[in-house]
Every structure is written in structure tokens, then in C-alpha cells.
C-alpha atoms as a printed R data frame, in Angstrom:
    type eleno elety resid chain resno       x       y       z
1   ATOM     1    CA   UNK     A     1  -8.263  15.712  -7.624
2   ATOM     2    CA   UNK     A     2  -7.986  12.201  -6.321
3   ATOM     3    CA   UNK     A     3  -8.472  11.595  -2.622
4   ATOM     4    CA   UNK     A     4  -7.118   8.473  -0.917
5   ATOM     5    CA   UNK     A     5  -8.004   7.292   2.566
6   ATOM     6    CA   UNK     A     6  -6.132   4.438   4.204
7   ATOM     7    CA   UNK     A     7  -7.364   2.348   7.062
8   ATOM     8    CA   UNK     A     8  -6.592  -0.897   8.825
9   ATOM     9    CA   UNK     A     9  -3.332  -0.145  10.525
10  ATOM    10    CA   UNK     A    10  -2.664  -0.936  14.123
11  ATOM    11    CA   UNK     A    11  -0.517  -2.838  16.586
12  ATOM    12    CA   UNK     A    12   0.066  -6.510  15.957
13  ATOM    13    CA   UNK     A    13   2.440  -9.153  17.299
14  ATOM    14    CA   UNK     A    14   5.210 -10.647  15.153
15  ATOM    15    CA   UNK     A    15   3.774 -13.323  12.946
16  ATOM    16    CA   UNK     A    16   0.385 -11.672  12.918
17  ATOM    17    CA   UNK     A    17  -1.650 -10.304  10.040
18  ATOM    18    CA   UNK     A    18  -3.288  -7.060   9.004
19  ATOM    19    CA   UNK     A    19  -5.223  -5.993   5.973
20  ATOM    20    CA   UNK     A    20  -4.912  -2.397   4.878
21  ATOM    21    CA   UNK     A    21  -7.536  -0.725   2.747
22  ATOM    22    CA   UNK     A    22  -7.367   2.396   0.624
23  ATOM    23    CA   UNK     A    23 -10.535   3.934  -0.724
24  ATOM    24    CA   UNK     A    24 -10.220   6.345  -3.636
25  ATOM    25    CA   UNK     A    25 -12.552   9.075  -4.753
26  ATOM    26    CA   UNK     A    26 -12.527  11.888  -7.261
27  ATOM    27    CA   UNK     A    27 -11.134   9.878 -10.150
28  ATOM    28    CA   UNK     A    28 -11.771   6.872 -12.316
29  ATOM    29    CA   UNK     A    29 -10.218   4.253 -10.087
30  ATOM    30    CA   UNK     A    30  -9.988   1.474 -12.648
31  ATOM    31    CA   UNK     A    31  -7.489   3.346 -14.836
32  ATOM    32    CA   UNK     A    32  -5.044   4.195 -12.025
33  ATOM    33    CA   UNK     A    33  -1.987   2.282 -11.055
34  ATOM    34    CA   UNK     A    34  -2.151   1.843  -7.286
35  ATOM    35    CA   UNK     A    35   0.555   1.252  -4.755
36  ATOM    36    CA   UNK     A    36   1.355   0.814  -1.135
37  ATOM    37    CA   UNK     A    37   4.488   2.552   0.165
38  ATOM    38    CA   UNK     A    38   5.896   2.688   3.664
39  ATOM    39    CA   UNK     A    39   8.244   4.909   5.572
40  ATOM    40    CA   UNK     A    40  10.066   3.656   8.621
41  ATOM    41    CA   UNK     A    41  11.924   5.891  11.041
42  ATOM    42    CA   UNK     A    42  15.156   7.164   9.497
43  ATOM    43    CA   UNK     A    43  14.397   5.683   6.094
44  ATOM    44    CA   UNK     A    44  13.029   6.939   2.785
45  ATOM    45    CA   UNK     A    45   9.558   6.093   1.678
46  ATOM    46    CA   UNK     A    46   9.697   2.933  -0.370
47  ATOM    47    CA   UNK     A    47   7.395   0.939  -2.551
48  ATOM    48    CA   UNK     A    48   5.975  -2.100  -0.769
49  ATOM    49    CA   UNK     A    49   3.603  -3.340  -3.474
50  ATOM    50    CA   UNK     A    50   2.105  -1.970  -6.631
51  ATOM    51    CA   UNK     A    51  -0.681  -3.023  -8.954
52  ATOM    52    CA   UNK     A    52  -1.292  -1.580 -12.404
53  ATOM    53    CA   UNK     A    53  -4.666  -1.058 -13.995
54  ATOM    54    CA   UNK     A    54  -4.135  -4.220 -15.993
55  ATOM    55    CA   UNK     A    55  -3.403  -6.247 -12.884
56  ATOM    56    CA   UNK     A    56   0.327  -6.715 -13.035
57  ATOM    57    CA   UNK     A    57   1.982  -6.468  -9.605
58  ATOM    58    CA   UNK     A    58   5.300  -5.643  -8.050
59  ATOM    59    CA   UNK     A    59   6.569  -6.403  -4.573
60  ATOM    60    CA   UNK     A    60   9.555  -5.299  -2.562
61  ATOM    61    CA   UNK     A    61  11.938  -8.141  -1.928
62  ATOM    62    CA   UNK     A    62  11.448  -7.697   1.770
63  ATOM    63    CA   UNK     A    63   7.727  -8.536   1.597
64  ATOM    64    CA   UNK     A    64   7.657 -11.011  -1.292
65  ATOM    65    CA   UNK     A    65   5.652 -14.041  -0.306
66  ATOM    66    CA   UNK     A    66   4.160 -12.374   2.783
67  ATOM    67    CA   UNK     A    67   2.152  -9.455   1.384
68  ATOM    68    CA   UNK     A    68  -0.469  -9.450  -1.336
69  ATOM    69    CA   UNK     A    69  -1.866  -6.409  -3.114
70  ATOM    70    CA   UNK     A    70  -5.260  -6.526  -4.735
71  ATOM    71    CA   UNK     A    71  -7.904  -4.196  -6.004
72  ATOM    72    CA   UNK     A    72 -11.635  -4.090  -6.241
73  ATOM    73    CA   UNK     A    73 -12.541  -1.612  -8.928
74  ATOM    74    CA   UNK     A    74 -16.252  -1.813  -8.117
75  ATOM    75    CA   UNK     A    75 -15.437  -0.475  -4.648
76  ATOM    76    CA   UNK     A    76 -12.601   1.847  -5.727
77  ATOM    77    CA   UNK     A    77 -10.455   0.152  -3.167
78  ATOM    78    CA   UNK     A    78  -6.983  -1.297  -3.083
79  ATOM    79    CA   UNK     A    79  -5.961  -3.727  -0.350
80  ATOM    80    CA   UNK     A    80  -2.721  -4.875   1.156
81  ATOM    81    CA   UNK     A    81  -2.943  -8.200   2.933
82  ATOM    82    CA   UNK     A    82   0.049  -8.495   5.269
83  ATOM    83    CA   UNK     A    83   0.897 -11.873   6.756
84  ATOM    84    CA   UNK     A    84   3.788 -13.117   8.828
85  ATOM    85    CA   UNK     A    85   4.476  -9.608   9.991
86  ATOM    86    CA   UNK     A    86   7.922  -8.768  11.309
87  ATOM    87    CA   UNK     A    87   9.097  -5.906  13.548
88  ATOM    88    CA   UNK     A    88  10.938  -4.452  10.537
89  ATOM    89    CA   UNK     A    89   7.573  -3.993   8.841
90  ATOM    90    CA   UNK     A    90   6.823  -1.227  11.336
91  ATOM    91    CA   UNK     A    91   6.181   1.928   9.389
92  ATOM    92    CA   UNK     A    92   3.584   4.408   8.204
93  ATOM    93    CA   UNK     A    93   1.967   2.877   5.188
94  ATOM    94    CA   UNK     A    94   0.769   5.157   2.410
95  ATOM    95    CA   UNK     A    95  -1.559   4.616  -0.521
96  ATOM    96    CA   UNK     A    96  -0.551   6.051  -3.890
97  ATOM    97    CA   UNK     A    97  -2.403   6.465  -7.169
98  ATOM    98    CA   UNK     A    98  -0.832   7.194 -10.564
99  ATOM    99    CA   UNK     A    99  -2.815   8.140 -13.612
100 ATOM   100    CA   UNK     A   100   0.039   7.255 -15.939
101 ATOM   101    CA   UNK     A   101   2.434   4.490 -14.984
102 ATOM   102    CA   UNK     A   102   6.105   5.248 -15.736
103 ATOM   103    CA   UNK     A   103   8.034   3.009 -13.342
104 ATOM   104    CA   UNK     A   104   7.636   1.118 -10.127
105 ATOM   105    CA   UNK     A   105   8.350   3.060  -6.963
106 ATOM   106    CA   UNK     A   106   8.049   6.604  -8.278
107 ATOM   107    CA   UNK     A   107   7.045   9.316  -5.785
108 ATOM   108    CA   UNK     A   108   4.649  11.015  -8.189
109 ATOM   109    CA   UNK     A   109   0.880  10.806  -8.131
110 ATOM   110    CA   UNK     A   110  -1.623  11.199  -5.339
111 ATOM   111    CA   UNK     A   111  -1.066  10.198  -1.745
112 ATOM   112    CA   UNK     A   112  -3.187   9.258   1.232
113 ATOM   113    CA   UNK     A   113  -2.548  10.436   4.746
114 ATOM   114    CA   UNK     A   114  -0.967   7.188   5.868
115 ATOM   115    CA   UNK     A   115  -1.793   4.576   8.469
116 ATOM   116    CA   UNK     A   116   0.526   3.368  11.179
117 ATOM   117    CA   UNK     A   117   1.499  -0.285  11.352
118 ATOM   118    CA   UNK     A   118   3.433  -1.368  14.423
119 ATOM   119    CA   UNK     A   119   4.708  -4.931  14.835
120 ATOM   120    CA   UNK     A   120   5.838  -5.586  18.340
121 ATOM   121    CA   UNK     A   121   5.507  -8.136  21.075
């Protein structure tokens, strides 16, 4: 019964930045592993960044060094700071919450509705 609402997507130029936010409700946020996934046209949904309840993080190779995931448990919010954006980052970005962590990138858990990120000049 966890609800996730993403925001912050939009159209940006290559090299620009965006910060995505995901607000959770209906659960105890601090105990959930949170993740950002994305799905580009013609591709499977993939893990972009994840953060466990203890703070450990995981990033896709394609975003390593450019994106940062963080969480604010007091606000029940997870963020994805995206810098140096590239056209290949264009996708719908989804927030995910897992009560029990099993592995990075799993498709289980709760999902938000997604927010569109378009990187284009």
C-alpha cells in the first residue's frame, strides 16, 4: 500500500541538470530500499540508481559520476540529481520502493507513475 509520486522531469539541453523527486506515502519510508529506473524507447526498464535503507548505493555504469541518488527520510523523499545530461538519458524515469532488498535492479516492489526526461538541443 505504498504510493510513489515522481516529479521534476522536463526538457533540458545536453549538459544540463535536473533533479527528480519521489515522495512516498503509505509505508515506513526509512526501511525501504529506493531506486530510480528508466525506460527508453525500445529498451527494457533498467536500474539507474538505488539506495538501501542503510545508505549504500548502486549506479548504472552509464550514469556513474553524473547522477547522485539521495534520500531524506524526514520528508519520505528520494532524489536523483542528474548532471551533465546526455541525449541518451532521455527516458521515462520511475521511482521504486522495495520493503525487502534482494538484489539491485529487480522489478519487484512498488512503482510510481513515471516522469519524462527529455535531453535535446
